[in-house]
Structure formats: structure tokens, C-alpha cells
C-alpha positions as a LaTeX table, in Angstrom:
\begin{tabular}{lrrr}
\hline
Residue & $x$ (\AA) & $y$ (\AA) & $z$ (\AA) \\
\hline
Met1 & 20.19 & $-17.65$ & $-7.23$ \\
Arg2 & 17.10 & $-15.90$ & $-8.53$ \\
Thr3 & 17.29 & $-13.24$ & $-11.19$ \\
Ala4 & 15.53 & $-9.88$ & $-11.02$ \\
Ile5 & 12.70 & $-10.97$ & $-13.31$ \\
Glu6 & 12.16 & $-14.08$ & $-11.15$ \\
Phe7 & 11.92 & $-11.96$ & $-8.00$ \\
Tyr8 & 9.47 & $-9.69$ & $-9.81$ \\
Asn9 & 7.32 & $-12.56$ & $-11.09$ \\
Ala10 & 7.17 & $-14.14$ & $-7.63$ \\
Ser11 & 5.99 & $-10.84$ & $-6.14$ \\
Phe12 & 3.54 & $-10.19$ & $-8.96$ \\
Asn13 & 2.08 & $-13.71$ & $-8.65$ \\
Arg14 & 1.20 & $-12.98$ & $-5.02$ \\
Leu15 & $-0.83$ & $-10.01$ & $-6.15$ \\
Lys16 & $-2.57$ & $-11.98$ & $-8.87$ \\
Leu17 & $-3.39$ & $-14.79$ & $-6.43$ \\
Ser18 & $-4.87$ & $-12.35$ & $-3.90$ \\
Ser19 & $-6.86$ & $-10.71$ & $-6.69$ \\
Arg20 & $-8.31$ & $-14.04$ & $-7.79$ \\
Leu21 & $-9.14$ & $-15.18$ & $-4.26$ \\
Ile22 & $-11.34$ & $-12.16$ & $-3.60$ \\
Gly23 & $-12.64$ & $-11.85$ & $-7.15$ \\
Ala24 & $-11.15$ & $-8.41$ & $-7.80$ \\
Gly25 & $-10.20$ & $-9.44$ & $-11.33$ \\
Leu26 & $-7.52$ & $-6.76$ & $-11.70$ \\
Trp27 & $-5.50$ & $-8.84$ & $-14.17$ \\
Asp28 & $-8.24$ & $-11.12$ & $-15.49$ \\
Met29 & $-9.87$ & $-10.81$ & $-18.88$ \\
Gln30 & $-12.03$ & $-7.71$ & $-19.10$ \\
Gly31 & $-15.77$ & $-8.31$ & $-19.00$ \\
Ser32 & $-15.53$ & $-11.75$ & $-17.42$ \\
Phe33 & $-18.24$ & $-12.59$ & $-14.90$ \\
Leu34 & $-16.63$ & $-13.13$ & $-11.53$ \\
Trp35 & $-18.55$ & $-15.09$ & $-8.94$ \\
Gly36 & $-15.72$ & $-14.38$ & $-6.52$ \\
Arg37 & $-16.44$ & $-10.67$ & $-6.77$ \\
Ile38 & $-20.09$ & $-11.24$ & $-5.88$ \\
Ala39 & $-19.04$ & $-13.42$ & $-2.93$ \\
Ser40 & $-16.55$ & $-10.81$ & $-1.68$ \\
Val41 & $-19.02$ & $-7.91$ & $-1.97$ \\
Thr42 & $-21.65$ & $-10.02$ & $-0.17$ \\
Gln43 & $-19.21$ & $-10.76$ & 2.66 \\
Ile44 & $-18.24$ & $-7.10$ & 3.02 \\
Val45 & $-21.91$ & $-6.03$ & 3.19 \\
Met46 & $-22.69$ & $-8.83$ & 5.65 \\
Phe47 & $-19.68$ & $-7.93$ & 7.80 \\
Leu48 & $-20.75$ & $-4.30$ & 8.14 \\
Ala49 & $-24.44$ & $-5.16$ & 8.57 \\
Leu50 & $-23.80$ & $-7.75$ & 11.29 \\
His51 & $-21.53$ & $-5.36$ & 13.19 \\
Ala52 & $-24.16$ & $-2.63$ & 12.98 \\
Trp53 & $-26.89$ & $-5.03$ & 14.13 \\
Thr54 & $-24.77$ & $-6.35$ & 17.04 \\
Gly55 & $-23.96$ & $-2.80$ & 18.12 \\
Tyr56 & $-27.65$ & $-1.92$ & 18.04 \\
Lys57 & $-28.49$ & $-5.03$ & 20.08 \\
Tyr58 & $-26.09$ & $-4.01$ & 22.88 \\
Arg59 & $-26.76$ & $-0.28$ & 22.63 \\
Asn60 & $-27.69$ & $-0.10$ & 26.33 \\
Asp61 & $-24.27$ & $-1.42$ & 27.45 \\
Ala62 & $-21.54$ & 1.02 & 26.42 \\
Leu63 & $-18.60$ & $-1.39$ & 26.92 \\
Gln64 & $-20.21$ & $-4.27$ & 25.06 \\
Met65 & $-21.27$ & $-1.98$ & 22.25 \\
Leu66 & $-17.68$ & $-0.74$ & 22.05 \\
Glu67 & $-16.40$ & $-4.31$ & 21.68 \\
Thr68 & $-18.85$ & $-4.96$ & 18.86 \\
Gln69 & $-17.32$ & $-2.10$ & 16.85 \\
Ser70 & $-13.66$ & $-3.13$ & 17.18 \\
Leu71 & $-13.38$ & $-4.11$ & 13.51 \\
Ile72 & $-16.11$ & $-2.09$ & 11.83 \\
Cys73 & $-13.66$ & 0.65 & 10.79 \\
Thr74 & $-11.39$ & $-1.96$ & 9.21 \\
Gly75 & $-14.35$ & $-3.32$ & 7.28 \\
Ala76 & $-15.38$ & 0.15 & 6.11 \\
Ala77 & $-11.84$ & 0.95 & 4.93 \\
Leu78 & $-11.56$ & $-2.39$ & 3.16 \\
Met79 & $-14.88$ & $-1.80$ & 1.40 \\
Ile80 & $-13.69$ & 1.55 & 0.02 \\
Lys81 & $-10.34$ & 0.06 & $-1.03$ \\
Tyr82 & $-12.02$ & $-2.89$ & $-2.71$ \\
Phe83 & $-14.52$ & $-0.85$ & $-4.68$ \\
Thr84 & $-11.79$ & 1.61 & $-5.71$ \\
Met85 & $-9.72$ & $-1.27$ & $-7.08$ \\
Ile86 & $-12.48$ & $-3.05$ & $-9.01$ \\
Arg87 & $-13.62$ & 0.26 & $-10.53$ \\
Asn88 & $-10.11$ & 1.12 & $-11.77$ \\
Pro89 & $-8.51$ & $-2.05$ & $-13.15$ \\
Ala90 & $-7.15$ & $-0.30$ & $-16.26$ \\
Pro91 & $-4.64$ & 1.99 & $-14.46$ \\
Val92 & $-3.46$ & $-0.93$ & $-12.32$ \\
Arg93 & $-2.85$ & $-3.09$ & $-15.40$ \\
Glu94 & $-1.14$ & $-0.23$ & $-17.22$ \\
Leu95 & 1.23 & 0.60 & $-14.37$ \\
Ser96 & 2.14 & $-3.02$ & $-13.63$ \\
Gly97 & 2.57 & $-3.82$ & $-17.35$ \\
Asn98 & 4.84 & $-0.82$ & $-17.89$ \\
Ile99 & 6.99 & $-1.81$ & $-14.93$ \\
Glu100 & 7.62 & $-5.27$ & $-16.35$ \\
Thr101 & 8.39 & $-4.18$ & $-19.91$ \\
Gln102 & 10.30 & $-0.97$ & $-19.15$ \\
Met103 & 12.39 & $-2.29$ & $-16.25$ \\
Tyr104 & 12.63 & $-6.02$ & $-15.58$ \\
Thr105 & 12.37 & $-7.27$ & $-19.17$ \\
Lys106 & 14.49 & $-4.48$ & $-20.64$ \\
Tyr107 & 17.44 & $-4.66$ & $-18.23$ \\
Gln108 & 18.76 & $-8.23$ & $-18.13$ \\
Glu109 & 21.86 & $-9.72$ & $-16.50$ \\
Leu110 & 24.38 & $-8.30$ & $-18.99$ \\
Ser111 & 23.14 & $-4.69$ & $-18.85$ \\
Pro112 & 24.98 & $-2.17$ & $-16.62$ \\
Glu113 & 21.64 & $-1.24$ & $-14.98$ \\
Tyr114 & 21.01 & $-4.81$ & $-13.83$ \\
Pro115 & 22.43 & $-4.46$ & $-10.26$ \\
Val116 & 19.95 & $-1.64$ & $-9.58$ \\
Val117 & 17.05 & $-3.70$ & $-10.94$ \\
Leu118 & 18.14 & $-6.78$ & $-8.98$ \\
Lys119 & 18.31 & $-4.79$ & $-5.75$ \\
Tyr120 & 14.75 & $-3.55$ & $-6.08$ \\
Gly121 & 13.52 & $-6.98$ & $-7.18$ \\
Arg122 & 14.87 & $-8.41$ & $-3.92$ \\
Val123 & 13.39 & $-5.58$ & $-1.84$ \\
Leu124 & 10.01 & $-6.13$ & $-3.48$ \\
Tyr125 & 10.13 & $-9.87$ & $-2.83$ \\
Phe126 & 11.15 & $-9.70$ & 0.83 \\
Ala127 & 8.78 & $-6.80$ & 1.55 \\
Gly128 & 5.97 & $-9.10$ & 0.49 \\
His129 & 7.11 & $-11.74$ & 2.97 \\
Ile130 & 7.22 & $-9.20$ & 5.79 \\
Met131 & 3.81 & $-7.68$ & 5.04 \\
Ile132 & 2.04 & $-11.02$ & 4.60 \\
Gly133 & 3.71 & $-12.42$ & 7.73 \\
Gly134 & 2.68 & $-9.35$ & 9.73 \\
Tyr135 & $-0.97$ & $-9.64$ & 8.73 \\
Phe136 & $-1.25$ & $-13.35$ & 9.40 \\
Gly137 & 0.69 & $-12.96$ & 12.67 \\
Ser138 & $-1.85$ & $-10.46$ & 13.98 \\
Leu139 & $-4.76$ & $-12.58$ & 12.80 \\
Phe140 & $-3.23$ & $-15.69$ & 14.38 \\
Ile141 & $-3.31$ & $-13.94$ & 17.77 \\
Ile142 & $-6.99$ & $-13.16$ & 17.23 \\
Trp143 & $-7.68$ & $-16.77$ & 16.24 \\
Ile144 & $-6.04$ & $-18.25$ & 19.37 \\
Asn145 & $-7.74$ & $-15.78$ & 21.72 \\
Pro146 & $-10.85$ & $-18.01$ & 22.16 \\
Leu147 & $-8.59$ & $-20.97$ & 23.04 \\
Phe148 & $-6.64$ & $-18.84$ & 25.52 \\
Met149 & $-9.81$ & $-17.64$ & 27.22 \\
Tyr150 & $-11.26$ & $-21.15$ & 27.35 \\
Phe151 & $-8.21$ & $-22.78$ & 28.98 \\
Thr152 & $-7.41$ & $-19.89$ & 31.37 \\
Glu153 & $-10.88$ & $-18.69$ & 32.38 \\
Gly154 & $-13.19$ & $-21.44$ & 31.16 \\
Arg155 & $-15.16$ & $-18.99$ & 28.97 \\
Ile156 & $-16.36$ & $-19.64$ & 25.44 \\
Ile157 & $-16.05$ & $-16.55$ & 23.25 \\
Leu158 & $-16.21$ & $-15.72$ & 19.56 \\
Leu159 & $-13.28$ & $-14.70$ & 17.40 \\
Phe160 & $-14.68$ & $-11.18$ & 17.52 \\
Phe161 & $-17.89$ & $-9.76$ & 18.97 \\
Cys162 & $-20.23$ & $-10.03$ & 16.00 \\
Glu163 & $-23.43$ & $-12.03$ & 16.20 \\
Ile164 & $-25.85$ & $-13.41$ & 13.61 \\
Pro165 & $-29.51$ & $-12.49$ & 14.07 \\
Tyr166 & $-31.63$ & $-15.34$ & 15.44 \\
Val167 & $-28.57$ & $-17.57$ & 15.92 \\
Asp168 & $-27.69$ & $-18.40$ & 19.52 \\
Trp169 & $-23.92$ & $-18.75$ & 19.62 \\
Thr170 & $-23.98$ & $-20.01$ & 23.23 \\
Val171 & $-25.10$ & $-23.45$ & 21.97 \\
Met172 & $-22.78$ & $-25.74$ & 19.99 \\
Lys173 & $-24.46$ & $-25.52$ & 16.58 \\
Gly174 & $-24.91$ & $-21.75$ & 16.75 \\
Tyr175 & $-21.34$ & $-21.26$ & 17.95 \\
Trp176 & $-19.73$ & $-23.13$ & 15.05 \\
Thr177 & $-22.06$ & $-21.47$ & 12.56 \\
Thr178 & $-21.00$ & $-18.05$ & 13.81 \\
Val179 & $-17.31$ & $-18.92$ & 14.01 \\
Thr180 & $-17.31$ & $-20.42$ & 10.49 \\
Leu181 & $-18.77$ & $-17.22$ & 9.09 \\
Gln182 & $-16.24$ & $-15.14$ & 11.02 \\
Ile183 & $-13.36$ & $-17.24$ & 9.64 \\
Met184 & $-14.67$ & $-16.57$ & 6.12 \\
Phe185 & $-14.68$ & $-12.85$ & 6.93 \\
Tyr186 & $-11.09$ & $-13.09$ & 8.18 \\
Val187 & $-9.75$ & $-14.93$ & 5.13 \\
Thr188 & $-11.46$ & $-12.59$ & 2.66 \\
Gly189 & $-10.41$ & $-9.48$ & 4.61 \\
Thr190 & $-6.79$ & $-10.62$ & 4.90 \\
Cys191 & $-6.56$ & $-11.33$ & 1.16 \\
Gly192 & $-8.08$ & $-7.91$ & 0.47 \\
Leu193 & $-5.62$ & $-6.15$ & 2.76 \\
Ile194 & $-2.68$ & $-8.01$ & 1.21 \\
Leu195 & $-3.86$ & $-7.09$ & $-2.29$ \\
Val196 & $-4.33$ & $-3.36$ & $-1.66$ \\
Asp197 & $-1.46$ & $-2.73$ & 0.76 \\
Tyr198 & 1.09 & $-4.90$ & $-1.03$ \\
Leu199 & 0.03 & $-3.35$ & $-4.33$ \\
Cys200 & 0.77 & 0.06 & $-2.80$ \\
Ala201 & 4.22 & $-1.18$ & $-1.74$ \\
Phe202 & 4.65 & $-2.77$ & $-5.19$ \\
Phe203 & 4.08 & 0.55 & $-6.97$ \\
Thr204 & 6.14 & 2.51 & $-4.43$ \\
Ile205 & 9.19 & 0.26 & $-4.67$ \\
Asn206 & 9.07 & 0.12 & $-8.46$ \\
Gly207 & 8.61 & 3.89 & $-8.60$ \\
Ser208 & 11.86 & 4.15 & $-6.66$ \\
Leu209 & 13.40 & 1.84 & $-9.27$ \\
Tyr210 & 12.34 & 4.24 & $-12.04$ \\
Val211 & 14.02 & 7.09 & $-10.19$ \\
Asp212 & 17.27 & 5.23 & $-9.53$ \\
Ile213 & 17.52 & 4.09 & $-13.15$ \\
Leu214 & 17.22 & 7.72 & $-14.25$ \\
Arg215 & 19.85 & 8.79 & $-11.72$ \\
Phe216 & 22.11 & 5.99 & $-13.02$ \\
His217 & 21.73 & 7.27 & $-16.58$ \\
Leu218 & 22.34 & 10.85 & $-15.47$ \\
Gly219 & 25.61 & 9.65 & $-13.95$ \\
Glu220 & 26.59 & 7.98 & $-17.22$ \\
Leu221 & 25.67 & 11.13 & $-19.12$ \\
Ser222 & 27.79 & 13.24 & $-16.75$ \\
Glu223 & 30.81 & 11.05 & $-17.53$ \\
Leu224 & 30.23 & 11.46 & $-21.26$ \\
Leu225 & 29.93 & 15.24 & $-20.91$ \\
Ala226 & 33.18 & 15.35 & $-18.94$ \\
Asn227 & 35.02 & 13.49 & $-21.71$ \\
Pro228 & 37.58 & 15.84 & $-23.37$ \\
Asp229 & 36.61 & 14.52 & $-26.81$ \\
Tyr230 & 33.06 & 15.75 & $-26.28$ \\
Gln231 & 34.14 & 19.15 & $-24.97$ \\
Thr232 & 36.34 & 19.68 & $-28.03$ \\
Arg233 & 33.65 & 18.16 & $-30.29$ \\
Ser234 & 36.33 & 15.97 & $-31.86$ \\
Ser235 & 34.49 & 12.64 & $-31.56$ \\
Pro236 & 31.20 & 12.24 & $-33.50$ \\
Glu237 & 30.59 & 8.90 & $-31.75$ \\
Ile238 & 30.61 & 10.46 & $-28.28$ \\
Ile239 & 28.38 & 13.31 & $-29.50$ \\
Arg240 & 25.85 & 10.72 & $-30.75$ \\
Lys241 & 26.07 & 8.86 & $-27.44$ \\
Val242 & 25.39 & 12.09 & $-25.53$ \\
Ser243 & 22.42 & 12.83 & $-27.77$ \\
Arg244 & 20.93 & 9.35 & $-27.29$ \\
Lys245 & 21.54 & 9.37 & $-23.53$ \\
Trp246 & 20.00 & 12.82 & $-23.12$ \\
Arg247 & 16.87 & 11.80 & $-25.03$ \\
Met248 & 16.69 & 8.69 & $-22.88$ \\
Cys249 & 16.88 & 10.78 & $-19.68$ \\
Leu250 & 14.13 & 13.11 & $-20.90$ \\
Leu251 & 11.90 & 10.15 & $-21.75$ \\
Glu252 & 12.56 & 8.45 & $-18.41$ \\
His253 & 11.76 & 11.62 & $-16.49$ \\
Gln254 & 8.48 & 11.94 & $-18.39$ \\
Arg255 & 7.67 & 8.33 & $-17.48$ \\
Ile256 & 8.37 & 9.02 & $-13.81$ \\
Val257 & 6.07 & 12.06 & $-13.80$ \\
Glu258 & 3.26 & 10.12 & $-15.50$ \\
Tyr259 & 3.82 & 7.12 & $-13.22$ \\
Tyr260 & 3.55 & 9.08 & $-9.98$ \\
Asp261 & 0.59 & 11.12 & $-11.25$ \\
Lys262 & $-1.39$ & 7.98 & $-12.10$ \\
Phe263 & $-0.38$ & 6.29 & $-8.86$ \\
Ser264 & $-1.38$ & 9.35 & $-6.81$ \\
Asp265 & $-4.76$ & 9.63 & $-8.55$ \\
Leu266 & $-5.44$ & 5.93 & $-8.01$ \\
Trp267 & $-4.55$ & 5.97 & $-4.29$ \\
Ser268 & $-5.99$ & 9.37 & $-3.35$ \\
Met269 & $-9.33$ & 8.15 & $-1.96$ \\
Ile270 & $-7.78$ & 4.97 & $-0.60$ \\
Asn271 & $-5.45$ & 7.06 & 1.56 \\
Leu272 & $-8.38$ & 9.14 & 2.81 \\
Ala273 & $-10.31$ & 5.99 & 3.76 \\
Gln274 & $-7.20$ & 4.47 & 5.33 \\
Val275 & $-6.46$ & 7.46 & 7.53 \\
Ser276 & $-10.00$ & 8.22 & 8.68 \\
Cys277 & $-10.98$ & 4.60 & 9.38 \\
Ser278 & $-7.66$ & 3.74 & 11.03 \\
Val279 & $-7.86$ & 6.72 & 13.39 \\
Phe280 & $-11.32$ & 5.78 & 14.63 \\
Gly281 & $-10.44$ & 2.06 & 14.70 \\
Ile282 & $-7.29$ & 2.66 & 16.77 \\
Cys283 & $-9.20$ & 4.91 & 19.16 \\
Ile284 & $-11.96$ & 2.31 & 19.64 \\
Asn285 & $-9.50$ & $-0.50$ & 20.36 \\
Met286 & $-7.44$ & 1.64 & 22.74 \\
Leu287 & $-10.63$ & 2.29 & 24.70 \\
Ile288 & $-11.40$ & $-1.44$ & 24.72 \\
Ile289 & $-7.92$ & $-2.22$ & 26.08 \\
Phe290 & $-8.23$ & 0.37 & 28.86 \\
Leu291 & $-11.77$ & $-0.51$ & 29.85 \\
Thr292 & $-12.07$ & $-4.28$ & 29.29 \\
Asp293 & $-10.01$ & $-7.48$ & 29.40 \\
Trp294 & $-10.58$ & $-8.49$ & 25.77 \\
Tyr295 & $-7.06$ & $-9.49$ & 24.73 \\
Ala296 & $-7.79$ & $-9.72$ & 21.00 \\
Ala297 & $-8.03$ & $-5.91$ & 20.97 \\
Tyr298 & $-4.21$ & $-5.80$ & 21.32 \\
Ala299 & $-3.78$ & $-7.71$ & 18.06 \\
Ile300 & $-6.40$ & $-5.60$ & 16.28 \\
Leu301 & $-4.77$ & $-2.39$ & 17.55 \\
Phe302 & $-1.33$ & $-3.60$ & 16.42 \\
Ala303 & $-2.63$ & $-4.49$ & 12.94 \\
Leu304 & $-4.40$ & $-1.14$ & 12.55 \\
Phe305 & $-1.38$ & 0.81 & 13.74 \\
Ile306 & 1.02 & $-1.06$ & 11.44 \\
Asp307 & $-1.35$ & $-0.71$ & 8.48 \\
Leu308 & $-1.59$ & 3.05 & 8.99 \\
Thr309 & 2.15 & 3.43 & 9.58 \\
Val310 & 3.10 & 1.42 & 6.48 \\
His311 & 1.11 & 3.77 & 4.23 \\
Phe312 & 2.93 & 6.81 & 5.58 \\
Val313 & 6.31 & 5.08 & 5.36 \\
Leu314 & 5.61 & 4.33 & 1.69 \\
Gly315 & 4.54 & 7.94 & 1.13 \\
Ala316 & 7.75 & 9.16 & 2.79 \\
Ile317 & 9.81 & 6.83 & 0.56 \\
Ile318 & 8.24 & 8.38 & $-2.53$ \\
Glu319 & 8.90 & 11.89 & $-1.19$ \\
Arg320 & 12.51 & 10.99 & $-0.42$ \\
Lys321 & 13.09 & 9.51 & $-3.88$ \\
Val322 & 11.62 & 12.57 & $-5.59$ \\
Asp323 & 13.97 & 14.74 & $-3.49$ \\
Asp324 & 16.92 & 12.51 & $-4.46$ \\
Leu325 & 16.04 & 12.94 & $-8.11$ \\
His326 & 15.84 & 16.70 & $-7.69$ \\
Ile327 & 19.27 & 16.73 & $-6.03$ \\
Ser328 & 20.72 & 14.63 & $-8.86$ \\
Leu329 & 19.34 & 17.09 & $-11.40$ \\
Met330 & 20.75 & 20.03 & $-9.45$ \\
His331 & 24.23 & 18.44 & $-9.39$ \\
Phe332 & 24.08 & 17.48 & $-13.04$ \\
Pro333 & 26.73 & 19.36 & $-15.15$ \\
Trp334 & 24.17 & 21.12 & $-17.32$ \\
Tyr335 & 26.66 & 23.82 & $-18.29$ \\
Leu336 & 28.46 & 21.28 & $-20.51$ \\
Leu337 & 25.39 & 20.85 & $-22.69$ \\
Asp338 & 24.83 & 22.85 & $-25.84$ \\
Asp339 & 22.38 & 25.78 & $-25.86$ \\
Arg340 & 19.35 & 23.81 & $-27.05$ \\
Arg341 & 19.77 & 21.10 & $-24.46$ \\
Gln342 & 20.35 & 23.66 & $-21.72$ \\
Lys343 & 16.88 & 25.03 & $-22.49$ \\
Glu344 & 15.48 & 21.49 & $-22.25$ \\
Tyr345 & 17.30 & 21.06 & $-18.95$ \\
Lys346 & 15.63 & 24.21 & $-17.58$ \\
Leu347 & 12.21 & 22.82 & $-18.47$ \\
Leu348 & 13.18 & 19.50 & $-16.91$ \\
Leu349 & 14.29 & 21.18 & $-13.69$ \\
Leu350 & 11.14 & 23.31 & $-13.58$ \\
Arg351 & 8.95 & 20.19 & $-13.74$ \\
Ala352 & 11.07 & 18.40 & $-11.16$ \\
Gln353 & 10.40 & 21.18 & $-8.65$ \\
Gln354 & 6.66 & 20.48 & $-8.75$ \\
Pro355 & 5.61 & 18.06 & $-5.97$ \\
Ser356 & 4.94 & 14.43 & $-6.87$ \\
Gly357 & 3.76 & 11.62 & $-4.64$ \\
Met358 & 0.81 & 10.28 & $-2.71$ \\
Ser359 & $-1.73$ & 12.58 & $-1.10$ \\
Ile360 & $-4.81$ & 12.23 & 1.08 \\
Ala361 & $-7.57$ & 13.14 & $-1.40$ \\
Gly362 & $-5.38$ & 16.01 & $-2.63$ \\
Leu363 & $-5.59$ & 17.72 & 0.78 \\
Thr364 & $-2.21$ & 16.93 & 2.29 \\
Pro365 & 0.81 & 14.80 & 1.32 \\
Val366 & 1.38 & 11.35 & 2.78 \\
Asn367 & 4.62 & 11.91 & 4.72 \\
Tyr368 & 6.05 & 11.92 & 8.23 \\
Glu369 & 4.80 & 15.43 & 9.03 \\
Thr370 & 1.21 & 14.45 & 8.27 \\
Tyr371 & 1.68 & 11.23 & 10.23 \\
Thr372 & 2.78 & 13.22 & 13.30 \\
Gln373 & $-0.26$ & 15.48 & 13.04 \\
Ile374 & $-2.57$ & 12.46 & 12.77 \\
Met375 & $-1.00$ & 10.88 & 15.88 \\
Lys376 & $-1.63$ & 14.11 & 17.80 \\
Met377 & $-5.23$ & 14.18 & 16.61 \\
Leu378 & $-5.63$ & 10.53 & 17.59 \\
Tyr379 & $-4.43$ & 11.22 & 21.13 \\
Gln380 & $-6.84$ & 14.14 & 21.45 \\
Leu381 & $-9.72$ & 11.99 & 20.21 \\
Phe382 & $-8.80$ & 9.21 & 22.62 \\
Ala383 & $-8.59$ & 11.61 & 25.60 \\
Leu384 & $-11.97$ & 13.11 & 24.67 \\
Ala385 & $-13.55$ & 9.65 & 24.47 \\
Met386 & $-12.07$ & 8.62 & 27.83 \\
Asn387 & $-13.45$ & 11.73 & 29.51 \\
Phe388 & $-16.85$ & 11.08 & 27.98 \\
Leu389 & $-16.97$ & 7.46 & 29.17 \\
Lys390 & $-15.86$ & 8.44 & 32.69 \\
\hline
\end{tabular}
């Protein structure tokens, strides 16, 4: 049976592998020259440029032009995510390094906190399996769509509607040239999505671990405060234990505040790009489904919808954990502390009441309420587009 550190290392190795495959270099030696990064940036620019060119080529046919733009919003969002990551490797390294040293290395099998750490190590590991399986499942449907169309209707189509200038994909050589390039786009894009989205889940789940460890220590401190020997001040050993545990709780709360602040700053623009590009991408593919018989749009729509939903679920998890911490602090028997520590508790409670968590460029929090508003806006946008095309 795997230990918590083994679950963590397996999850972290997935992130490092995805980072190396697309040349992000988040955990590589600083200043190293990464050919993979040049290749990834080139593919992103080519992806967007070819979609724009194909859309311009079919500008006189509204339905065909719509099909050419089915993935352009995904490419735009991925470009913003990628450049945000490669411009900010230091915060990513700091957060991931602190998680390993302050949680998984510190609390081993014999520590009382180990069951909490093991639980989150397992959640992190299996969440990676689910997210990676979901992405490749959607992409597999897109990959088999040309085979399905060939055997059912006898038509030869591309993986997605994106052409190369001066390359005729209706002939054998041009077709395989175009499809090979599209497969390269798919592999690079999938690795990029896994890196950014799983990294978001990685930080969210481990942030919840920070909170639950603090709540665990608050529970231990409550038991010490309720001890009659502490209340009568007859045991110097228990008084020292209370002092150490209280300082530990203050330090852990400070770590949680700093952790969520850095995480929120790092993901602020990523969330904005995710929401705006996903809304337009979902709307475009819903129109394609209603107006054409291009079956791959179902898989693209499913992937976009899941990607958007996952971000808001993660934001809601952070919000819920912060609320749980606030409730634990409210129920904490602060009245058993001495006067100096009661003042520290008031400052602690005051900071806990300030909101922490992910936001969309600082405009609105990433939670279920915002998600509901975005779904309403998406329906209105879709209805407006349908009326326009009619």
C-alpha cells in the first residue's frame, strides 16, 4: 500500500512530465534554454493563425466559418495559461516546494496527523487519473470522428476544420500532412491543459490539506485547554504544550493566508481567460451542433463544459474550506486562553473573516453563484446568436 509521500510524488511527477513535454520548464533549472518551449509557442501561434486563415477563407459561408472556429477559443485560453505559467515559475516552485516540506515530509506514518495527509494524498492521486482520463476520452472521440464519417457516409474529413495554406487536404499527401500537424496540436494542447488544470487541482487539494491540518491542531489545543491541570495552572508541562500548540496554530494560519493569496494572484488572469474563452467556445459549438451534423462538436462541447465546470468546483472547494476554518475558529474555546493569547485570537479571527480564494481577475469570486450567472449569460448569448443566424 502506498504511503502519503508516494501518492504525492506520483501526482507531482505527472505535473513535471507535462511541464517537460511542452517545454514550460516550471521545475527545471532556471535560465536553461528550452527548445520545447520554442516548439510549444510556435505550435500555439500556428494553431491560432491557421484557424484565423481558414475562417477568412470560408468567410462567405457562415456555417463553414463557424466550424473553423470550434477550437480557436480553446487555443486562445491555452495560450494565455501557458504564457502566465512560463512567466511565473518562481511562485509555482515555491508553493509546490512548501507543500512537500511542510506537509508530506513533515508528517510521516507515526505522526497523529498522518491519516489526514494520507487522505489528501489519495484524493490528489485519483483526481489526476480522473482529469487525465476525461481529457483523453474527449480527444479520443474527436480522433475517431473521421473514421466514423468515412465508414458511415464515405466522406473523408479532417480531425478538425483547420487547413494549411497552399496544401490541398483532399489529396492523399496533403491530407496526411494536415492530419499530422493537427495531431501535434492535439498532443501539445492536451499536455498543456493537463499541466494547468491539474496544477490548479493540485494547489486546491493541498490548500484544503493545510486547512484540515490546522483544524486538527485546533482540536488538539481545545483538549489541552479543557484539561483541569491547565485550568488550575498546576502542570507546567501542559502549559508549555499549550504555548507550543498555540504558536503552531498561529504559524499555520499565517501559512494558509499566504498560500491562498499567492495562489489567487497566480490564477487570477488564468480564470479570466478560462471563463471568457470557454463561454464563447461553448456557444460556438452549441451553434455547430444545432446547425450542422459535425459530430466532433459534441466532444469539444463536453470538454469545454467540463473544463469550465472543474475550475468553479475547485473555487467552491476553496471557499468551503475557508468557511470550515472560520467555523472551527468560532467554536474554539478562546475563553480558556490567557489575556495575551485572547488578544492574539481576536486578531486571528479578524483576519479569518477576510475573504480568501480564487477570483476572476479580482472582479468576482470563483464559486457556484458566479457559475450560475455565467450559465445564464451563456444561454442569452446562444439565443442571440441563434436569432442572428436565422
